[in-house]
Structures are given as C-alpha cells and as structure tokens.
SETI-700216 format. One record per residue: residue number from 1; chain; x, y, z of N, C-alpha, C, O, CB in turn. Coordinates in Angstrom, 2 decimals, always signed. Glycine has a CB too. Layout:
  num  cadena   n.east  n.north     n.up  ca.east  ca.north    ca.up   c.east  c.north     c.up   o.east  o.north     o.up  cb.east  cb.north    cb.up
  NUM       A        X        Y        Z        X         Y        Z        X        Y        Z        X        Y        Z        X         Y        Z
...
This chain:
  num  cadena   n.east  n.north     n.up  ca.east  ca.north    ca.up   c.east  c.north     c.up   o.east  o.north     o.up  cb.east  cb.north    cb.up
    1       A   -64.14  +176.00   +45.57   -62.73   +175.42   +45.09   -62.90  +174.17   +44.28   -63.74  +173.35   +44.64   -61.75   +175.05   +46.34
    2       A   -62.10  +173.95   +43.12   -62.47   +172.70   +42.88   -61.08  +172.15   +42.28   -60.13  +172.93   +42.35   -63.79   +172.60   +41.93
    3       A   -60.87  +170.69   +41.62   -59.71   +170.32   +41.22   -60.14  +169.36   +40.11   -60.78  +168.34   +40.37   -58.84   +169.78   +42.34
    4       A   -59.78  +169.71   +38.85   -60.01   +168.66   +37.92   -58.90  +167.61   +37.74   -57.70  +167.88   +37.79   -60.27   +169.26   +36.67
    5       A   -59.48  +166.22   +37.49   -58.74   +164.89   +37.85   -59.05  +164.20   +36.46   -60.25  +163.98   +36.30   -59.36   +163.96   +39.35
    6       A   -58.45  +163.91   +35.72   -59.00   +162.61   +34.52   -60.14  +163.48   +33.70   -60.87  +162.80   +32.99   -59.93   +160.86   +35.43
    7       A   -60.39  +164.96   +33.72   -61.25   +165.32   +33.23   -62.57  +165.43   +33.84   -63.49  +165.78   +33.10   -61.19   +164.77   +32.41
    8       A   -62.84  +165.16   +35.22   -63.67   +165.41   +36.03   -63.45  +166.31   +37.06   -62.32  +166.43   +37.54   -63.98   +164.46   +36.41
    9       A   -64.56  +167.07   +37.54   -64.39   +168.28   +38.46   -64.87  +167.70   +39.55   -65.83  +166.92   +39.58   -65.12   +169.65   +38.12
   10       A   -63.97  +168.19   +40.77   -64.04   +167.36   +41.94   -64.14  +168.91   +42.62   -63.55  +169.93   +42.26   -62.64   +166.10   +42.35
   11       A   -65.05  +168.75   +43.68   -65.29   +170.26   +44.36   -64.77  +169.76   +45.82   -64.88  +168.69   +46.42   -67.19   +170.99   +44.34
   12       A   -64.26  +170.82   +46.07   -63.30   +170.88   +47.49   -63.97  +171.86   +48.00   -64.84  +172.38   +47.29   -61.61   +171.23   +47.45
   13       A   -63.69  +172.43   +49.56   -64.08   +173.58   +50.05   -63.07  +174.61   +49.80   -61.95  +174.50   +49.30   -64.39   +173.45   +51.37
   14       A   -63.76  +175.75   +50.30   -62.51   +177.09   +50.16   -61.56  +176.58   +50.59   -60.74  +176.68   +49.68   -62.62   +178.53   +50.96
   15       A   -60.91  +175.88   +51.74   -59.91   +175.85   +52.05   -59.02  +174.56   +51.60   -57.92  +174.23   +52.04   -60.06   +176.12   +53.20
   16       A   -59.64  +174.07   +50.83   -58.90   +172.92   +49.74   -59.47  +171.59   +50.15   -59.34  +170.66   +49.34   -57.04   +172.80   +49.87
   17       A   -60.06  +171.37   +51.26   -60.51   +170.14   +51.89   -61.66  +169.15   +50.87   -62.30  +169.77   +50.02   -61.25   +170.66   +53.37
   18       A   -61.79  +168.20   +50.96   -62.41   +167.08   +49.94   -64.06  +167.42   +50.43   -64.41  +167.28   +51.60   -61.74   +165.10   +50.29
   19       A   -64.97  +167.85   +49.39   -66.34   +168.10   +49.94   -66.80  +165.97   +50.08   -67.29  +165.48   +51.10   -67.57   +169.44   +48.41
   20       A   -66.60  +165.45   +49.27   -67.34   +164.12   +49.10   -65.88  +163.15   +48.76   -65.20  +162.93   +47.76   -68.71   +164.17   +47.63
   21       A   -65.85  +162.70   +50.44   -64.57   +161.55   +50.65   -64.60  +160.62   +49.44   -63.49  +160.42   +48.93   -64.75   +160.50   +52.13
   22       A   -65.48  +160.11   +48.95   -66.08   +158.95   +47.74   -65.37  +159.36   +46.80   -64.96  +158.44   +46.09   -67.74   +158.90   +47.22
   23       A   -64.97  +160.59   +46.44   -63.84   +161.04   +45.10   -62.83  +161.11   +45.26   -62.08  +161.40   +44.32   -63.85   +162.14   +44.46
   24       A   -62.37  +160.88   +46.55   -60.74   +160.63   +46.42   -60.01  +159.42   +45.79   -60.40  +158.27   +45.99   -60.22   +160.61   +47.72
   25       A   -58.73  +159.80   +44.88   -58.05   +159.22   +44.13   -56.49  +159.43   +44.25   -55.94  +160.53   +44.39   -58.56   +159.51   +43.03
   26       A   -55.75  +157.99   +44.15   -54.24   +158.85   +44.05   -53.74  +159.91   +43.36   -52.68  +160.44   +43.68   -53.36   +158.19   +43.69
   27       A   -54.78  +160.47   +41.90   -54.64   +161.24   +41.19   -55.02  +162.75   +41.66   -54.37  +163.77   +41.41   -55.18   +160.74   +40.23
   28       A   -56.27  +162.67   +42.43   -56.52   +163.98   +43.43   -55.44  +164.26   +44.23   -54.85  +165.33   +44.09   -57.69   +163.83   +44.43
   29       A   -55.13  +163.51   +45.01   -54.26   +164.05   +46.26   -52.93  +164.54   +45.45   -52.36  +165.52   +45.92   -53.87   +162.70   +47.59
   30       A   -52.28  +163.85   +44.06   -51.35   +165.01   +43.72   -52.07  +166.37   +43.21   -51.42  +167.37   +43.52   -50.36   +164.51   +42.56
   31       A   -53.04  +166.58   +42.64   -53.49   +167.58   +42.52   -53.64  +168.62   +43.80   -53.15  +169.74   +43.82   -54.50   +167.24   +41.93
   32       A   -54.62  +167.88   +45.15   -54.43   +168.78   +46.26   -52.86  +168.81   +47.02   -52.57  +169.84   +47.62   -55.55   +168.35   +47.31
   33       A   -52.28  +168.16   +46.99   -51.07   +168.61   +46.75   -50.10  +169.84   +46.54   -49.22  +170.38   +47.22   -51.02   +168.19   +46.10
   34       A   -50.60  +170.04   +45.36   -49.89   +171.07   +44.39   -50.59  +172.32   +45.14   -49.89  +173.34   +45.11   -50.27   +170.89   +42.50
   35       A   -51.87  +172.46   +45.83   -52.38   +173.33   +46.07   -51.72  +173.62   +47.25   -51.57  +174.82   +47.46   -53.58   +173.23   +45.99
   36       A   -51.16  +172.62   +48.34   -50.30   +172.86   +49.45   -49.02  +173.16   +49.34   -48.37  +173.28   +50.38   -50.29   +171.96   +50.16
   37       A   -48.43  +173.33   +48.08   -47.08   +173.68   +47.61   -46.17  +172.33   +48.00   -45.06  +172.30   +48.53   -46.52   +175.17   +48.37
   38       A   -46.88  +171.43   +47.63   -46.11   +169.79   +47.71   -45.78  +169.68   +46.34   -46.81  +169.67   +45.66   -47.16   +168.29   +48.24
   39       A   -44.75  +169.60   +45.68   -44.38   +169.93   +44.02   -44.54  +168.35   +43.63   -45.17  +168.01   +42.62   -42.49   +170.74   +43.61
   40       A   -43.81  +167.25   +44.64   -44.02   +166.02   +44.10   -44.37  +165.05   +45.34   -43.82  +165.34   +46.41   -42.76   +165.58   +43.24
   41       A   -45.05  +164.14   +45.32   -45.34   +163.21   +46.07   -44.65  +162.03   +46.21   -44.83  +161.12   +45.40   -46.32   +162.99   +45.85
   42       A   -43.88  +161.92   +47.14   -42.55   +160.73   +47.32   -43.04  +159.36   +47.72   -44.26  +159.28   +47.84   -41.40   +161.15   +48.60
   43       A   -42.45  +158.45   +47.92   -42.87   +157.49   +48.72   -42.94  +157.48   +49.95   -43.60  +156.64   +50.56   -42.40   +156.68   +48.54
   44       A   -42.14  +158.57   +50.64   -42.57   +158.87   +52.14   -43.66  +159.52   +52.39   -44.24  +159.14   +53.41   -41.70   +159.58   +52.84
   45       A   -44.23  +160.54   +51.72   -45.20   +161.25   +51.44   -46.53  +160.18   +51.47   -47.40  +160.39   +52.31   -44.87   +162.00   +50.10
   46       A   -46.69  +159.01   +50.51   -47.66   +158.24   +50.37   -47.58  +157.31   +51.52   -48.60  +156.73   +51.87   -47.68   +157.66   +49.10
   47       A   -46.40  +157.10   +52.18   -46.45   +156.17   +53.66   -47.32  +156.85   +54.65   -48.07  +156.31   +55.47   -44.88   +155.98   +54.46
   48       A   -47.09  +158.24   +54.46   -47.86   +158.85   +55.49   -49.52  +158.94   +55.19   -50.37  +158.68   +56.04   -47.24   +160.29   +55.68
   49       A   -49.82  +159.34   +53.82   -51.09   +159.42   +53.41   -51.78  +157.97   +53.52   -52.95  +157.88   +53.87   -51.11   +160.00   +52.00
   50       A   -51.01  +156.83   +53.21   -51.81   +155.95   +53.34   -52.10  +155.26   +54.46   -53.14  +154.66   +54.75   -51.59   +155.32   +52.62
   51       A   -50.72  +155.43   +55.28   -51.46   +155.48   +57.41   -52.65  +156.22   +57.58   -53.73  +155.76   +57.98   -50.31   +156.51   +58.81
   52       A   -52.39  +157.42   +57.24   -53.43   +158.42   +57.83   -54.89  +157.93   +57.20   -55.87  +158.34   +57.82   -53.05   +160.12   +57.36
   53       A   -55.08  +157.30   +56.32   -56.15   +156.57   +55.64   -56.61  +155.23   +56.11   -57.77  +154.84   +56.13   -55.79   +156.42   +54.36
   54       A   -55.60  +154.63   +56.45   -55.76   +153.26   +57.24   -56.33  +153.88   +58.61   -57.48  +153.56   +58.92   -54.15   +152.27   +57.45
   55       A   -55.95  +154.36   +59.07   -56.23   +155.17   +60.38   -57.84  +155.22   +60.43   -58.58  +154.42   +61.00   -55.49   +156.81   +60.33
   56       A   -58.23  +156.45   +59.66   -59.59   +156.67   +59.42   -60.48  +155.38   +59.00   -61.61  +155.16   +59.45   -59.65   +157.70   +58.38
   57       A   -59.82  +154.59   +58.11   -60.79   +153.90   +57.65   -60.75  +152.67   +58.86   -61.37  +151.75   +58.32   -60.53   +153.50   +56.03
   58       A   -60.44  +152.32   +59.90   -60.46   +152.01   +60.74   -60.83  +152.22   +62.13   -61.03  +151.24   +62.85   -59.93   +151.89   +60.52
   59       A   -60.93  +153.40   +62.58   -61.48   +154.13   +63.61   -62.55  +155.09   +63.04   -63.03  +155.44   +64.11   -60.40   +154.84   +64.35
   60       A   -63.04  +155.56   +62.40   -63.89   +156.58   +61.67   -63.63  +158.30   +62.20   -64.45  +159.21   +62.33   -65.57   +156.07   +61.98
   61       A   -62.26  +158.27   +62.40   -61.75   +159.73   +62.64   -60.26  +159.71   +62.23   -59.57  +158.71   +62.09   -61.93   +160.24   +64.26
   62       A   -59.91  +160.92   +62.09   -58.94   +161.10   +61.97   -57.83  +160.76   +63.26   -58.24  +160.60   +64.41   -59.11   +162.19   +61.52
   63       A   -56.46  +160.68   +62.91   -55.29   +160.24   +63.90   -55.00  +161.87   +64.53   -54.85  +162.92   +63.90   -53.68   +159.38   +62.93
   64       A   -55.01  +161.61   +65.99   -53.77   +162.81   +66.38   -52.81  +162.71   +66.10   -52.23  +161.66   +65.81   -53.42   +163.13   +67.49
   65       A   -52.24  +164.13   +66.12   -50.61   +163.94   +65.99   -49.75  +163.29   +66.74   -48.72  +162.85   +66.23   -50.01   +164.97   +66.02
   66       A   -49.97  +163.14   +67.88   -49.11   +162.18   +69.00   -49.33  +160.86   +68.70   -48.52  +160.03   +68.29   -49.54   +162.34   +70.58
   67       A   -50.56  +160.73   +68.95   -51.01   +159.29   +68.48   -50.42  +158.45   +67.06   -50.13  +157.26   +66.98   -52.54   +159.45   +68.28
   68       A   -50.35  +159.48   +66.02   -49.82   +159.23   +64.65   -48.23  +159.24   +64.97   -47.65  +158.21   +64.62   -50.34   +160.45   +63.46
   69       A   -47.60  +160.03   +65.47   -46.44   +159.74   +65.72   -46.00  +158.35   +66.13   -45.08  +157.77   +65.56   -46.14   +160.55   +66.52
   70       A   -46.70  +157.84   +67.12   -46.66   +156.48   +67.80   -46.95  +155.44   +66.61   -46.41  +154.34   +66.75   -47.84   +156.36   +69.09
   71       A   -47.54  +155.60   +65.74   -47.98   +154.55   +64.72   -46.83  +154.58   +63.54   -46.39  +153.64   +62.88   -49.60   +154.92   +64.08
   72       A   -46.57  +155.57   +63.50   -45.48   +156.12   +62.75   -44.11  +155.21   +62.84   -43.55  +154.55   +61.97   -45.24   +157.56   +63.29
   73       A   -43.75  +155.47   +64.37   -42.83   +154.68   +64.91   -42.74  +153.39   +64.56   -41.86  +152.87   +63.87   -42.93   +154.72   +66.06
   74       A   -44.06  +152.70   +65.28   -44.05   +151.17   +65.04   -43.90  +150.94   +63.64   -43.18  +150.00   +63.29   -45.34   +150.45   +65.51
   75       A   -44.36  +151.53   +62.93   -44.30   +150.88   +61.43   -42.78  +150.91   +60.61   -42.20  +150.04   +59.95   -45.42   +151.78   +60.46
   76       A   -42.40  +152.39   +60.98   -40.98   +152.90   +60.10   -40.25  +153.04   +60.93   -39.11  +153.03   +60.46   -40.88   +154.17   +59.26
   77       A   -40.24  +153.16   +61.91   -39.10   +153.42   +63.18   -38.97  +154.92   +63.54   -39.67  +155.83   +63.09   -37.46   +152.90   +62.74
   78       A   -37.77  +155.03   +64.58   -37.94   +156.38   +65.44   -37.42  +157.49   +64.38   -37.92  +158.58   +64.67   -36.93   +156.40   +67.02
   79       A   -36.60  +157.56   +63.28   -36.17   +158.59   +62.29   -37.59  +159.22   +61.54   -37.64  +160.33   +61.02   -35.07   +157.84   +61.12
   80       A   -38.67  +158.30   +61.61   -39.72   +158.88   +60.52   -41.22  +159.13   +61.15   -42.36  +159.29   +60.71   -39.87   +157.74   +59.20
   81       A   -40.48  +159.06   +62.64   -42.05   +159.42   +63.31   -42.07  +160.53   +64.12   -43.08  +160.85   +64.73   -42.67   +158.27   +64.27
   82       A   -40.81  +161.29   +64.20   -41.46   +162.75   +64.98   -42.23  +163.79   +63.97   -42.24  +163.77   +62.74   -40.09   +163.74   +65.71
   83       A   -42.90  +164.72   +64.91   -43.40   +165.92   +64.09   -42.73  +166.90   +63.05   -43.25  +167.54   +62.14   -43.78   +166.69   +64.95
   84       A   -41.35  +166.81   +63.46   -40.47   +167.73   +62.47   -40.61  +166.56   +61.36   -41.41  +166.94   +60.51   -38.63   +168.25   +63.03
   85       A   -40.19  +165.47   +61.11   -40.68   +164.69   +59.74   -41.42  +165.03   +59.21   -41.28  +165.61   +58.13   -41.07   +163.61   +59.68
   86       A   -42.62  +164.79   +59.83   -43.67   +164.75   +59.29   -43.95  +166.26   +58.49   -44.49  +166.20   +57.38   -44.59   +164.32   +60.35
   87       A   -43.57  +167.62   +59.06   -43.36   +168.91   +59.01   -42.55  +169.01   +57.43   -42.90  +169.73   +56.49   -42.49   +169.42   +60.43
   88       A   -41.34  +168.03   +57.48   -40.58   +168.08   +56.44   -41.11  +168.21   +55.04   -40.66  +168.82   +54.07   -39.89   +167.11   +56.54
   89       A   -42.32  +167.36   +55.21   -43.12   +166.23   +53.98   -44.29  +167.42   +54.04   -44.60  +167.79   +52.91   -43.76   +164.09   +54.57
   90       A   -44.91  +168.00   +55.00   -46.10   +168.43   +54.86   -46.12  +169.69   +55.48   -46.26  +169.75   +56.70   -47.02   +167.57   +55.31
   91       A   -45.99  +170.77   +54.73   -45.57   +172.15   +55.18   -46.55  +172.69   +56.69   -46.08  +173.20   +57.70   -45.86   +173.27   +53.71
   92       A   -47.77  +172.42   +56.44   -48.90   +172.22   +57.67   -49.21  +171.78   +58.61   -49.91  +172.15   +59.56   -49.58   +171.93   +57.61
   93       A   -48.46  +170.65   +58.27   -47.93   +169.73   +59.44   -49.53  +168.19   +58.91   -50.30  +168.12   +57.95   -48.09   +170.97   +61.73
   94       A   -49.33  +167.40   +60.01   -50.62   +166.39   +59.72   -52.00  +166.56   +59.80   -52.81  +165.83   +59.22   -50.58   +165.44   +60.45
   95       A   -52.30  +167.52   +60.54   -53.92   +167.99   +60.60   -54.21  +168.71   +59.22   -54.99  +168.29   +58.37   -54.28   +169.18   +61.98
   96       A   -53.52  +169.78   +59.14   -53.80   +170.21   +57.88   -53.47  +170.17   +56.66   -54.22  +170.57   +55.77   -53.79   +170.92   +57.90
   97       A   -52.12  +169.60   +56.41   -52.36   +169.15   +55.23   -52.30  +167.49   +54.66   -52.90  +167.00   +53.70   -51.53   +169.92   +54.61
   98       A   -51.49  +166.93   +55.47   -51.49   +165.23   +55.17   -53.05  +164.74   +55.27   -53.51  +163.87   +54.53   -50.45   +164.26   +56.48
   99       A   -53.72  +165.33   +56.18   -55.12   +164.51   +55.64   -55.91  +165.15   +55.03   -57.05  +164.75   +54.80   -55.99   +163.95   +56.55
  100       A   -55.34  +166.54   +54.57   -56.16   +166.87   +53.32   -55.97  +166.55   +52.24   -56.99  +166.43   +51.55   -56.30   +167.89   +53.07
  101       A   -54.69  +166.28   +51.61   -54.44   +165.41   +50.84   -54.39  +163.99   +50.75   -54.09  +163.41   +49.71   -53.73   +165.69   +50.64
  102       A   -54.75  +163.29   +52.05   -55.53   +161.81   +51.91   -56.86  +161.87   +51.84   -57.47  +160.81   +51.99   -55.32   +160.86   +53.04
  103       A   -57.59  +163.05   +51.60   -58.82   +163.11   +51.11   -59.67  +162.91   +52.69   -60.78  +162.39   +52.53   -59.05   +161.87   +49.80
  104       A   -59.43  +163.14   +53.71   -59.84   +163.04   +55.11   -60.35  +164.24   +55.14   -59.94  +165.31   +54.66   -58.81   +162.75   +56.21
  105       A   -61.91  +163.76   +56.15   -62.48   +165.09   +56.38   -61.83  +165.96   +57.61   -61.47  +165.65   +58.74   -63.98   +164.88   +56.64
  106       A   -61.85  +167.10   +56.94   -61.40   +168.70   +57.99   -61.76  +168.23   +59.50   -62.91  +168.35   +59.91   -62.63   +170.47   +57.56
  107       A   -60.87  +167.76   +60.20   -61.27   +168.02   +61.86   -61.72  +168.90   +62.55   -61.02  +169.91   +62.56   -60.51   +167.95   +62.57
  108       A   -62.85  +168.95   +63.30   -63.13   +169.92   +64.17   -61.63  +170.99   +64.58   -60.50  +170.69   +64.96   -63.79   +169.06   +65.45
  109       A   -62.29  +172.29   +64.30   -61.58   +173.33   +64.49   -60.28  +173.87   +64.12   -59.46  +174.55   +64.73   -61.60   +173.33   +65.36
  110       A   -60.36  +173.21   +62.60   -59.07   +173.30   +61.96   -59.53  +173.92   +60.67   -60.24  +173.27   +59.90   -58.25   +171.87   +61.80
  111       A   -59.13  +175.21   +60.39   -59.10   +175.89   +59.07   -58.49  +175.37   +57.78   -58.54  +176.05   +56.75   -58.51   +177.02   +59.28
C-alpha cells in the first residue's frame, strides 16, 4: 500500500501503517485518515494526534489507551478524555486508528 503526498510516494504496510516513521507529515496524516474513513481532521483530531506523537517522542513507545485517557484529561479536561470520545473521532480507537494517522509504529499484537 502507498500514499502519494506532494508528488512523493510514501510506503505503507498492507494495513496502512507508515513504513518509515521519518516520512510522516501533516499532509500524509490527512491521506492516512482518508484510508481510515475520516473525511476531515479537525482541531480535536490534531489534539489527539499531537499528544500521541509527543508521548511517543518522550517515551519511545505508543501510549496505552488508559494512560492516554489520563493524559487527555489532564490536558483537555474530563469531557475530552474517555474512550468514547476518542472513538467518536477515530472509528477504530487510539491504537488502531489515531496512532496510525499520527505516523507511529504499529503496536505489538495490533493488526
């Protein structure tokens, strides 16, 4: 699978995960989101994407959903922190969808 961004071909895995994490860009995130049936990335989507990327940068691993909910609550408040909220923006959740759009590595055990 591949995505074309600004005339450049970016390799994705069969499941749509970014092969080379250094190739991630906001433009690529938009293309991956389309593959995930997300028509438009809103500011709320970007808040989750940026927080997931920040956590990965600081910790070297993707954040577990419960821990991520705590981070969201601390940064954005209770209304934007539960799994139901995240699923409303990313149809298959944090691990399978938000992290994929954020250009993070596929977690072990995730299809």
